[in-house]
N, C-alpha and C positions, 0 to 999 in steps of 0.2 A: 747882614745877610741872614735870611730866614732858612731854617732847616727844611729840606724836602719832605713832603707827606710820605708816610710809610706806604709801601706797595701792598695792596690788598690781595691776600692769597686767594686764588680762584678755586671755587668748590669743585671737588672731583666726583660729586654725586652722579652726574650725567655720564661719567666715564665708568663707574662701577655699579651704578644703580640698576641698569637693565640686566647685567650679568647676575646681580644679587636676586633680583626679582624672578629671573629664569630659574635660578637654584631653588628658591622658595617654592615656585609652582611645581618644579619637578619633584621635590620632596613631598609635597602635598598630593600630587598625582600617584606617586609611588606608594604612599601610605593608603590612599583610596584603593589602588589596585590590589595591594596585599590584603586589605579588608574584604574586597569583593572576592578574592581568591579563597579566603578563609570561609566566607559565607557559602561559596560554591561547593567547597568540600563538605561543609556541614549539610547542605541540602542534598548532596549526592548520597552521603551516608544515611540520611533519613529516608530518602527514596528507596534505597536498597533494602532497608529494614522493613519499610511498608511492603515492598514486593515479596519479601520472605514470608511475611505474615499471610500473604495471598497465595502462597504456594509456588512462587517463582523466585528462584535463587540465582542471582547474577554474580559473575566472577570476572573481575577486571584485572588481568595479570600485569604486574609491574606498573600500577597506576601512577601517573604523574599528572600534575596540573601546573600549566604554564601559560605562555602567550603574552608576557609583559612586553610592551606597555599597553596595548590597546585591545587585547583579546583575553578571554578566559578559555583555555584549551585543555580539554581532558583527553589523555592518551592511554590506551591499553595495548600492550603487546599482543594480547589475544583476549577475546571476549567469549564468555560461555553463559548459557541460560539453561537451568534445569527446572522444568515445570511438572508438577504432580496434579495438575488441575484436570487432566484427562484420565485419571485413574493411574495407569502405569506411567512411569516417568518418561518424559520427553526431553531430550537434551540437544541443544544447538551449540556448536563450537565453530568460531570463525577466527580469522587471522587478525592483524592489527586493526584497531578502530579509533577514530578521532571525532570528537565533538567539540565544535567551536561556537562561542558566543562573543559578539562584539560588546565591549563595556558600554558603548554609547547606544546600543540597540538591544537591550536586555530581553526583549520579547521574541527574539529569533535565534534558533540554534541550527547549525549546519552540521551534518554527519557525513563521514566518509568511512566506508567499510571495505577492507581488503579480503579477498577470498584466498583459498577456497573455504567453504563452510560444510560441515558434516551435521546432519540431523539423525539422531537415533530415535526410532519410533517403536511403539509397542508391537508385540508379536514378532520380534526379530527383524522388522523392516528398517530400512535406512534410506536416506536421501542425501546424495552428494551434490552440492551446488558449486558452480564456478561462474565467474563473470570477469570482464575486463575492467569496468569502472562501475561504481555504485556510490551515488551521492544522494542525500536526502536533506530535507529541511523541515523544521517544525516552528510554527508561529502560533503563539497562544493569545495574541491580541485580537479583538473582534474584527472580522470574523476569524475563528480559529481555522488553521489550514495546515495541510501536510503534503509534501511533494516527494516523489522518488523518481530518480532517472537511472537506468542501468543499461549496459550494452553487453552483448555476447553472453547472455545468460543461458546456462545449461543446467538441468536438473536430471539426475540419474536415480531412479527409484529401484531399490533391490528388495525383493520379497522372496522369502525362502520357498523353494520349489518352483519358482517362475523365472522366466528370463527377465533381465534388467529391462526397464523402460526409460527411454530418454525423451525429455521434453526440452525444447529450446526456443529462444527468441533473439533475434539479432539486436533489437532495441526494445526497451520496455519503459513506459512512463505511467505513473499513477499519481492522481491528484485528489485530495479530499478537502472539502471545505464545508464548514457549518453554514447551512442555508439561512441567510438573514431574512428572507422574505416569508418563509413559512412561520406559522404560529409556534410559539415556544413549546406548546404541548406536543407538537409533532416530533420534536427532538431530531430534526431532519438534517442529514449530511449528504451533500452532493459528491458524487464519485465520478471520475473520468479516468479511463485506462485505454492506453493505446500500446499495441504490440505489433511489431513488423518482423517478417522473416520467421514466423512461428513454425514449429514442428510439434504437433500434438497427436500422438499415437492413437488415442481413442477416437478422435475426429477422422483420422486417416481410415480407421476400420469402419466407422459409420458410413462414410461417404465413398470408400474405395478409391481414395484420391490421396497420393503422397506428395503433391506439390506443397511448397511452403505457403503460409498464409498471412493475412493481416487481420487484426481485430481492433475495432474502435467501439468503446462502450461508454455510455452516459446513463447514470442512474441516480436515484435518490434512496437513501436508507432511512427509514423512519424508526423512531424509538431507539436511536443510536446510543443513548446513555447507558444502555445495558452492556455495551462493550467498552465502557471506559476503563473497567477493571481487567480487561483482557479478552481474548477469544478463546473460550473454554465452554464445557457443557453447562456450568452455571449461568454464564452470560447468555448462551443461546436459549436456555429455558426461560430466562427472565425476558428476553426479547420475544419469544414465542408467546408468553403469557401476556405481554403487553400489546399483542396483536401488531407486532412490528412487521414491516413489509419491505421488500426490495423492489422498488418501482423502476423498472427498466425503461428509461425514456427512449433510448435508441441503441440498438446493436447492429453494427455493420461488420460482416465477416466475409472475406474473400479467400478463396483457395483454388488457384488455377482458374478454370472456367466457372467454378461453382461460386455463387454469391448469395448471401442471406442478409436480409435487412428487416428489422422489426423492433418490437417493444412488447411490453406486458408487465406482469406483476407476479412475484414469487413470495411465498411464505413458507412456514413449517406447519405440517398437519399434526393432529393429536399423537401420531406415532413418530414424530420428529423427522418425517421425510419431507423433502422439498416438494411443494405443490404450487399450482397456479395455472395461469393461462398466458399464452403468447400469441401475438399477431405477427405473422411473418409473411414476407414475400421472397421468392427465390428465383434463380436462373442457373442453368448449367449443371444441375444435380442429376446424375444418372442412376444412382442407386442410394438406398438408405437401408442400413443393416443387412446388406447382401441381397436385397430385393431390387431387381431392375424395375425402374419406374418410368424412364423416358419422360413423356409429356403427361403422365398419369396425374401428377400432383396438380398441374394446371387445370386439367379437366375436372378433378375433384374439387379444386377451389371454386370453379364456376358452378359446379353442381351443388356443393354444400354451402355456398355463400362465403367463400374465403374472404377475409378482410385483412389485408396487409397494411403497410404504411401508405402514405399518400402517394399515388402513382406518379404525380408530378415531381416528387422528390426522388423517386427510384425508377427512372426510365429503364425499360427492358426487363423488369421483373414481373413475375406472375404471382398475385396474391394466392396464399396457401389456405387450406382449411384451418380453422382454429386448432392450435397445438395445446393440449392440456396434460398436466401432470397430476394424476389422481391415484391415490392409494398405492403409490410407489410405481405406477405404470405410466408410459408415455403414449398418448393418443394423438392421431391426426384425424380430425373429425371424429367419426364413430370407430375408427380402426386402431387397434392397438398395435404399436410396433413390436417386432420380435426382439426385444432387448432384455437384458437382465433386470429384475426389479430394482428400483432405487433403494439402497439401504438406509436406515436411519442415520442421521449425522452424529448422534451420540446416544 
C-alpha cells in the first residue's frame, strides 16, 4: 500500500495581497501628502516674506494647513493686510478665510472669504464691507485667469465731516484672463465685470435717478505686468510710463429708464488724472449734473456727429456727442459738464 501524497498548502497571497498593496499605497500617498503640505507651508512663508519686502504685511490668525487626503487647505481664523505703498498705511481686516488646492490639480486655488471686512484708509476715512457669499479662484496655467463671485455686497464709506455713503450690489462677478491672442508685448489682460441690483450714490446724483441699476463691462488692460506687484502708486506710475491703456470694449449700464451703452479708451495723463474718449449711446436720461436735458443730447448728437455703438446692437438708443476727459474735466462735445475736477489718482 503506497502512502498518500502530501496535501499542498494553498497560497494565501490573494487573500492578503490586495490588503497589503492597499496599505502600501495609502502609506505612499500619505507620505506624498505630508510632503506637499510641507512644501505648501514653505511657499506660503516665502510669499509672505516677499510681500513684506514690497510693503504689504499679511497676518493669518491661527493658521492651519490640512485637507488630507486629497486637498491642501489653508485656514485663517482672521486675515489682515497692512500696506504702506500708498504713503499712509492702509489696513484691511476680514473674518475667516480658506484657500483650497487639489493635490491632483496644483494649478488651481479656490478661495472663500467670510465677512465682514473693515478697511482703514488715510485721512481718517474708513470702509466697512459686508457680503453674504464671496468665492474666488485663481489659475496660473496658460492662460492665467482669476474669477470672483459675491452676493449682497455692501460698502459703507465714512469720511470725517461728511455723511456716510453706501454702495451696494445684489450680485457681483468679476473675471480676468490673460489674452492669448494679443502680442506678448501688449501684456494684455481681458476683464469682464457684471453687477446687478447696484446702488451707486454718485451716479444717483449725476442722473437724478435713485433706481437700482445693472452694469456689464468688457475691457482689455494693456501693460498689465505693471500690476503684478500690486495696485499702488508705483504700479500706476509704471503703467502710465509704459503707455498702458484701459480699452473699454463695451459698457452697458441701466438704471430705471436710463440706459447707456458704449466703449472707448482711458489712460492716465501727465498729471496722473484719468483721461480718454468714450463713444456712447443713451436713452431715458432726463438730467446730467442737475441740468435738465430732455432730448437735448440726441439733438446735440446729430448736430455734433455723435458716434455711439452700432445702432443694430443697441435699438432705441440715441448716439451722443463724443465724451472726453481732458485736463481733469468732462466734456460732451465742446461743452464742459459742471462737475468737480477729476483729482489725480496718486
